[in-house]
C-alpha positions as CSV (number, residue, x, y, z in Angstrom):
1,M,14.4,7.2,15.4
2,I,10.9,5.8,15.5
3,D,9.5,9.1,14.4
4,Y,11.8,9.1,11.2
5,L,10.5,5.4,10.6
6,K,6.8,6.5,11.0
7,N,7.2,9.4,8.8
8,Y,8.8,7.2,6.2
9,L,6.2,4.6,6.5
10,D,3.3,7.3,6.2
11,L,4.9,8.6,3.0
12,H,5.5,5.0,1.7
13,Y,1.5,4.3,2.5
14,Q,0.6,7.3,0.6
15,S,2.7,6.3,-2.5
16,L,1.5,2.7,-2.4
17,N,-2.2,4.1,-2.4
18,Q,-1.2,6.3,-5.4
19,D,0.4,3.0,-7.1
20,L,-2.8,1.2,-6.5
21,E,-5.0,3.8,-8.0
22,Q,-3.0,3.8,-11.2
23,L,-3.1,0.1,-11.3
24,S,-6.8,0.4,-10.9
25,N,-7.2,2.9,-13.8
26,Q,-5.0,0.7,-16.0
27,M,-7.0,-2.3,-15.2
28,D,-10.3,-0.4,-16.0
29,A,-9.0,0.4,-19.7
30,L,-8.1,-3.4,-20.3
31,D,-10.1,-6.4,-21.1
32,P,-10.4,-8.7,-18.0
33,N,-9.5,-11.5,-20.1
34,C,-6.2,-10.2,-21.5
35,K,-3.0,-11.3,-20.2
36,D,-2.0,-7.8,-19.4
37,Y,-5.0,-7.4,-17.2
38,N,-3.9,-10.6,-15.2
39,N,-0.6,-9.4,-14.7
40,L,-1.8,-5.9,-13.3
41,D,-4.2,-7.8,-11.2
42,I,-1.0,-9.7,-9.6
43,E,0.6,-6.4,-9.1
44,Y,-2.7,-5.0,-7.7
45,N,-3.1,-7.6,-5.1
46,W,0.7,-7.5,-4.1
47,T,0.4,-3.7,-3.6
48,S,-2.9,-4.2,-1.5
49,G,-0.8,-6.7,0.6
50,Q,2.0,-4.0,1.1
51,I,-0.7,-1.5,1.9
52,S,-2.1,-3.8,4.6
53,A,1.3,-4.4,6.1
54,V,2.4,-1.0,6.2
55,S,-0.8,0.2,7.7
56,H,-0.5,-2.5,10.5
57,I,3.2,-1.4,11.3
58,I,1.9,2.2,11.5
59,A,-1.0,1.3,13.8
60,V,1.5,-0.5,16.1
61,I,3.9,2.4,16.3
62,E,0.9,4.8,17.1
63,E,-0.3,2.5,19.8
64,R,3.0,2.2,21.3
65,E,3.3,6.0,21.2
66,A,-0.2,6.3,23.0
67,N,1.1,3.8,25.6
68,G,4.3,5.8,26.3
69,N,6.4,3.0,25.1
């Protein structure tokens, strides 16, 4: 079961990074003072937080696997 979870999280991590890149590209095309830019900035920060959380969970799983737990 843990392998399934880790595989899912690895794919989710990749997807989040792709989303972050798309958000960055969209933001680059906008004026930083416009409302759409600000909305994308919030989404960018939210997605960055998700990436940090998923990365941490993957690291914990890998650490447990390395220690034989």
